[in-house]
C-alpha positions in Angstrom: 89.8 39.5 173.2 90.4 42.6 175.4 94.2 42.3 175.1 94.1 42.3 171.3 92.0 45.4 171.2 94.4 47.3 173.5 97.4 46.4 171.4 95.8 47.6 168.2 94.7 50.9 169.7 98.2 51.5 171.1 99.8 50.9 167.7 97.5 53.3 165.9 98.2 56.0 168.5 101.9 55.5 168.1 101.7 55.9 164.3 99.7 59.1 164.6 102.3 60.5 167.0 105.1 59.7 164.5 103.2 61.4 161.6 102.7 64.6 163.7 106.4 64.7 164.5 107.3 64.3 160.8 105.0 67.1 159.8 106.5 69.4 162.4 110.0 68.6 161.1 109.0 69.3 157.5 107.5 72.7 158.5 110.6 73.7 160.4 112.7 72.7 157.4 110.5 74.7 155.0 110.5 77.9 157.0 114.2 78.8 156.4 113.9 78.0 152.6 110.9 80.3 152.3 112.8 83.1 154.2 115.8 82.6 151.8 113.5 83.0 148.7 111.9 86.1 150.1 115.3 87.6 150.8 116.4 86.8 147.2 113.3 88.5 145.8 113.9 91.6 148.0 117.5 91.8 146.9 116.5 91.6 143.2 113.8 94.3 143.7 116.3 96.6 145.5 118.8 96.0 142.6 116.2 96.9 140.0 115.1 100.0 141.9 118.6 101.2 142.3 119.2 100.8 138.6 121.9 98.0 138.9 122.2 95.8 135.8 122.0 92.0 135.8 125.3 90.1 135.3 126.1 89.4 131.6 125.9 85.6 132.0 122.4 85.9 133.6 119.6 84.1 131.7 115.9 84.3 132.7 115.4 80.7 131.3 117.6 79.4 134.2 114.9 80.3 136.7 112.8 77.1 137.3 109.9 78.8 139.0 107.4 79.9 136.4 106.0 82.9 138.3 109.4 84.2 139.3 110.7 83.7 135.8 107.8 85.7 134.3 108.2 88.5 136.9 111.9 88.7 136.2 111.3 88.8 132.4 108.9 91.8 132.9 111.5 93.6 135.0 114.2 93.1 132.3 111.8 94.3 129.6 111.0 97.5 131.6 114.7 98.2 132.2 115.4 97.9 128.5 112.5 100.3 127.7 113.9 102.8 130.2 117.4 102.6 128.7 116.0 103.1 125.2 114.1 106.2 126.3 117.2 107.6 128.0 119.3 107.1 124.9 116.6 108.8 122.8 116.5 111.8 125.1 120.3 112.0 125.1 120.5 111.9 121.3 117.7 114.6 121.0 119.7 116.9 123.3 122.9 116.4 121.3 121.1 117.1 118.1 119.6 120.4 119.6 123.1 121.4 120.8 124.7 120.7 117.4 122.0 122.4 115.4 122.7 122.5 111.7 125.9 120.5 112.2 124.0 117.5 113.6 124.5 114.2 111.6 121.6 113.0 109.4 119.0 110.8 111.1 119.4 107.0 110.8 116.9 105.3 108.4 115.2 102.3 110.2 115.8 99.0 108.6 112.7 97.3 107.1 112.2 94.3 104.9 111.1 96.6 102.1 114.2 98.9 102.1 116.6 95.9 102.7 115.2 94.2 99.5 117.8 92.4 97.4 118.2 94.1 94.0 116.4 92.2 91.2 118.1 92.1 87.8 114.8 92.2 86.0 113.8 95.7 87.5 112.3 97.7 84.7 113.7 101.1 83.7 110.7 103.0 82.0 113.1 104.8 79.6 114.7 101.6 78.3 114.2 101.0 74.6 113.8 97.3 74.9 111.0 97.7 77.5 109.3 100.2 75.2 109.5 97.8 72.3 108.0 94.9 74.4 105.2 97.1 75.6 104.4 98.1 72.0 104.1 94.4 70.9 102.6 92.6 73.9 99.0 91.3 74.3 97.9 94.6 76.0 99.2 96.9 73.2 95.8 97.1 71.5 94.3 98.4 74.8 97.0 101.0 75.4 96.8 102.1 71.7 93.1 102.7 72.3 92.0 100.1 69.7 89.9 98.1 72.2 87.6 98.9 75.1 87.6 96.6 78.1 84.6 94.3 78.7 84.8 91.9 81.6 82.9 88.7 82.3 82.9 87.6 86.0 81.9 84.1 86.9 82.5 81.7 89.8 83.3 78.0 90.4 80.4 75.5 90.3 77.6 76.0 92.9 78.9 79.2 94.5 77.7 80.2 98.0 76.2 83.5 99.0 79.4 85.2 100.1 81.1 84.5 96.8 78.1 85.6 94.8 78.0 88.9 96.7 81.7 89.4 96.2 81.2 89.0 92.4 78.3 91.4 92.3 80.3 94.1 94.2 83.3 93.6 91.8 80.9 94.2 88.9 79.7 97.5 90.4 83.3 98.6 90.8 84.6 97.6 87.3 82.9 99.4 84.4 81.4 97.2 81.6 81.5 94.1 83.8 78.9 91.4 83.7 78.2 88.5 86.1 77.2 85.1 84.7 76.9 81.8 86.5 78.9 78.8 85.3 76.2 76.1 85.3 78.8 73.4 85.2 80.5 74.6 82.0 84.3 74.0 81.6 86.5 77.1 81.1 87.7 75.8 77.7 84.1 76.0 76.5 83.4 79.4 78.2 86.5 81.1 76.6 85.4 80.8 72.9 81.9 82.1 73.8 83.5 85.1 75.6 85.7 85.9 72.5 82.7 85.6 70.1 80.7 88.1 72.2 83.6 90.7 72.4 84.7 90.2 76.0 88.4 91.2 76.7 88.6 89.6 80.1 87.4 86.5 81.9 87.5 86.6 85.7 86.8 83.4 87.7 86.3 83.6 91.5 87.0 80.2 93.2 85.9 79.4 96.7 86.8 77.0 99.5 84.5 76.3 102.6 82.1 79.1 101.4 84.9 81.7 101.3 86.5 83.2 98.1 90.1 81.9 98.0 91.3 82.2 94.4 91.1 84.3 91.3 91.8 83.4 87.7 92.3 86.4 85.4 92.4 85.6 81.7 93.0 88.3 79.1 91.2 87.6 75.8 91.7 86.6 73.0 95.5 85.8 73.3 96.2 85.7 77.0 98.1 85.8 79.3 96.4 84.1 82.3 97.2 84.8 85.9 96.2 82.8 88.9 96.1 84.6 92.3 95.4 83.5 95.8 92.7 85.7 97.4 92.7 86.5 101.1 91.4 89.0 103.6 88.1 89.6 101.7 85.9 92.2 103.3 82.6 93.0 101.7 80.9 96.4 102.0 78.6 95.5 104.9 81.5 94.2 106.9 83.4 97.5 106.7 83.2 100.3 109.2 82.8 104.0 108.2 82.4 103.1 104.6 81.0 105.6 102.1 77.9 105.2 99.9 77.8 102.6 97.1 80.0 103.5 94.1 78.5 105.3 91.2 78.7 104.3 87.5 81.6 106.8 86.8 84.8 105.3 85.4 87.4 105.3 88.3 91.0 106.4 88.2 93.6 103.6 88.6 96.7 103.7 90.8 99.5 101.1 90.4 102.2 101.1 93.1 105.6 99.3 93.3 105.3 97.0 90.2 109.0 97.4 89.3 110.2 94.1 87.8 109.5 92.6 84.4 106.9 90.3 86.0 105.4 93.1 88.1 105.2 95.3 85.0 103.2 92.8 83.1 100.9 92.2 86.1 100.4 95.9 86.5 99.5 96.3 82.8 97.0 93.4 83.2 95.2 95.3 86.0 95.3 98.6 84.1 93.6 97.0 81.1 90.6 96.1 83.3 89.4 99.7 83.4 88.5 102.1 80.5 91.1 104.6 79.3 89.6 108.0 80.3 88.6 108.2 84.0 85.6 110.4 84.9 87.0 112.8 87.5 83.5 113.9 88.4 82.9 110.6 90.2 86.1 111.1 92.4 86.6 107.4 92.6 90.0 105.6 92.7 91.0 101.9 92.4 94.4 101.2 94.0 96.6 98.1 93.5 99.5 98.4 95.9 102.3 95.8 95.8 104.3 95.2 98.9 106.5 92.1 99.4 104.7 90.4 96.6 101.2 90.9 98.2 98.9 93.1 96.1 96.5 95.0 98.3 93.3 96.3 96.6 91.4 99.3 97.9 88.5 101.3 96.3 88.1 104.9 97.6 86.3 108.1 97.0 88.1 111.3 97.7 86.4 114.5 99.0 87.9 118.0 98.8 87.5 119.7 102.2 89.3 122.9 101.1 92.2 123.9 98.8 94.8 122.1 100.9 93.0 119.2 102.7 91.5 116.1 101.0 89.4 113.4 102.8 89.2 109.8 101.7 86.3 107.4 102.1 86.7 103.7 101.5 83.8 102.2 99.4 84.8 98.5 99.3 85.2 95.7 98.7 88.8 95.2 99.9 91.0 92.1 99.4 94.6 90.9 99.0 96.1 89.0 96.1 99.2 86.8 95.9 100.4 85.7 92.5 100.6 81.9 92.1 101.3 81.5 88.4 101.4 83.4 85.1 100.6 81.4 81.9 101.1 82.3 78.3 97.9 82.2 76.2 94.4 81.5 77.5 93.6 79.1 80.3 95.0 75.6 79.7 95.7 73.5 82.8 97.2 70.5 81.0 99.3 71.8 78.0 99.7 75.5 79.0 103.2 77.1 78.9 104.0 78.9 82.1 106.0 82.1 82.2 106.3 82.1 86.0 105.3 79.7 88.8 105.5 80.4 92.5 107.8 77.9 94.1 107.2 77.5 97.8 110.5 75.8 98.8 113.2 77.4 96.7 116.9 76.8 97.5 117.7 80.5 97.2 114.5 81.7 98.9 115.0 84.7 101.2 112.7 87.0 103.1 114.3 90.0 101.3 113.8 88.6 97.7 110.6 89.6 95.9 109.4 88.9 92.4 106.9 91.7 91.5 
């Protein structure tokens, strides 16, 4: 019994001794590797401090170590920033030295100014365009034969946010009335609107308690536009907003509606508001088109002195994106569409816009 105990204890002690020796060997092997890595880091730091550039074939993605790769990326970014600043200073000095003979400044490239020319861009002085405007569905409004009257409604069972959005739209658009749907189909609502003298039907749709769509139907003959609604901010959610809007008729500003399609959408928005704005109220409704997104803002301007003017946003604010334009009044089954937004077009480009 004693002999077996001795042999087992000796074998355990021998194994422990072997593991200790292996650990010591691993430590001695790791030490030079760590020293090499530290030396490489010091060399790169010295190079960056001295202003030496990295080799042209160098790629940060080749570095396997995540922390070293991130540190190297930050150094490269800092170097590029410094080079950019030096070039800017150099150009500034050259322009000062040349004076009036300096070349004109380069215009920065943006998606907006690199836009592909659209053949349907409208020339306001074109006779064909003038004839179309005189005979389209909005000609009665622009000839001052009708006054706008808007009915605002929602989808079935609207939530609180959508109801508040409709109420705020009604305070902003003169002669606008909010009515609840009560499960009625739009095909039954439209004849009732026409018989009561309404010129517009505006339907706010919602998804997950948030307004996400707007159907704008011009009465009695159309057209009908469907928009996607996003970035809705009500008055209470806005910082530094002014007091609630008054009952004065606001001015209307339409920006960048240049194509045939954009021109008809711009006329549709203009016909929402009465002809003669009341300048006493100092209120402005702006529809700004940029890259086919229509940004809506409602402001009040304040004259500080003869040269300076202050602007106060009243709200609400939202963004529209046109999904379709339909001839006539709303008809989802048999309606004829003038234009439909196609998500995956073969000739789609970031620089091609429709409005």
